[in-house]
N, C-alpha and C positions, 0 to 999 in steps of 0.2 A: 504494499500500499504506500502511496505517496500522497502528499497533501496533508500536512500536519493539522490543518484546521478541522479535520473530521474526526479527531480523537474524542472518544466518549469517556464517560466515567466521572470521577470526582474532581475536586479542585487540585489534587496532587497526584502525581504518577511516579512509580519507580522506573527510572530510566538508566540505560547504558548504551554505549556505542560499541560496535563490534565489527570484525571482519566476517563476512559471509563466506561459507565454504562452498566450493564447486559441488554440483549435485553428484558427480561420480565419486567424490571424496566422502560425501555424506553417506551414500550407499555402501561404500567399502567399510566405513566405521560402524554403521548399523549392523551389517552382517557380522563383523568382528565382535561387537558388543555382546550379542546374543549368545555366542558360543564361549565367551571368555569371562564375562562379568556377572552373569546371572547367578543369583543365590539369595538365600534368606537374608533379610535385613538390608538388601541393596536395591536401589531404584536406578535403573538404567535411564540415562538421559535420552529423551526421544529425538528423533531426527529433526523436528522443528526447532529444537533447543541447541543443536550443535553449532558452535561458533567460536571465534577467538575474541575475547573481550579486549577492547582498547581502553575503555574508561568506564567505571561504574559510578554513576552520579547519585544513585540512591533516590530518596523521595524528594521530588522537585515540583514546584508549582507548574500547572499545565501551561501557563504563559511562557515558560522557559523553552518549550519544545521547538518553536520556530528558530530561535537564536542558537540552540544546540545543533539543530539541523544545518543551519547556515555555517557554523564553524566546522562541522564534520565535512560538509561539502567543500569548504575552502581548503581544509587540510588534505582531503582525498584528491582534490584537483591538483594540488601542488606535489603530490606524491607519485611514485612509480609503483606499479602493482608488484607486491612482494611474492617471492617464492618461498614456501615453507616445506619442511621435511619433518615427519614424525621421528623422534630420536629416542624417547624413553617414556616409561609409565612412572607416574609419581602419585603418592597419596598424601593428603593432609588429614586432619582430624575428621573431616566430613565429606571429602570428595576424592575421587580418583581422576586423574587427568593424563592426557597425552601431551607431553612437552615437545614443542617444535623448535628446530633450528631455523634461524633467520640469518643465514650465512652472509648475505649481502647487507644486512642491517636495514632493509627497506621498510619492514613492518615496524621495527623499533623506531626508525625515524618518523614514520607516520604517527605512531603512538605519542612520541615526545612532542611533535608539532601540535597534535590535538590536545594533549594535556595542557600545554602552554596557552592555547587559545581558550580552552574551557576555564582555566584558572583566571585569565584576564577577564573573562565574562563573569566570574564570581560564582560558577555553578559546580566547581570541582576542586578538590584538594588532592594533590598528588600523593601517592602512597610512598612510604619511606623505603620500601624494598624496590628493587628495579623491576620494570615491567617484564613479564615472562609470557611469551606467546605460547598458549596452550589451549586445548579443547577439553572441557570437562565432560567425562563420559559416564560417570557413575557417582551416585550420592549414597551416603550411609550414615548411620548413627554410631556404629562401632566399627572402627577401622579393621578391614578384613585382611590387610597386609598381602594383597595379591601381587603376584609376579607373572602377569600374563605375557605370552609372546606378543610382540608388537604387530599391529596391522601394517600393511605395506601399500598405502595408496600411491606411493611414489612422490616425488617432488610435485607440489601443486601450487599453482598461481591463484591467488585470491584477488580478484579485480573488482570487488564490490564491498562497500561498508554500509552500515545501517545504524539508525537510531532505533532502539528497541524500547518497548514498554514491557515491564515484568509484573505479572499479577500473581500473587502468592495464593495457592490453593492447597487443600489438604493432600491432594495427589501429587503436589509439586508445583513449581513455578511454571506459568504459561507465558510465553513471549509472543509479542506481536510486533511486526515491523511498522514503524510509523513513517519512516522515510529511508529510502535506499539510494545510494549514490555510487557512481563508478569511480574507480581509482585511476588516476593518471590524466594526462592532458587530452 
């Protein structure tokens, strides 16, 4: 969906900006997830939720959406589409993720540019830890300490970024794309 003026709901929205994954990569990850990550106490992240987060803004007034979309569009237009490669599986206390290499640093540069733009806009505070390109693939309450073999979608170019709205539900977060933009000139 494009056109941020058609966003429904309350006065505040949970927002984030992310890189969209090519459909063939999504399909490869979905196939891999089912065979490797399923189990009691684990919630596999659905195909519609697979992405690489650039910046999580959290709860923001609805009125911020057009300005956030403008800054994402500006950063994406100034960037070159990055190539990512799945390199390892990592767990935190509540999620399992596929960490990607950004060998040319293009995704990292896009993230840094976007972070600066969103900070100047006053809608984002940069995290203390460095940005890490990753795809969250499973959520859990108790860390399962999985060591799955990695999927091999091959190097992939992500040429699209989006502003997402996140709605928390008992079954897990649901994401909707509010505005999608191409990366590169």
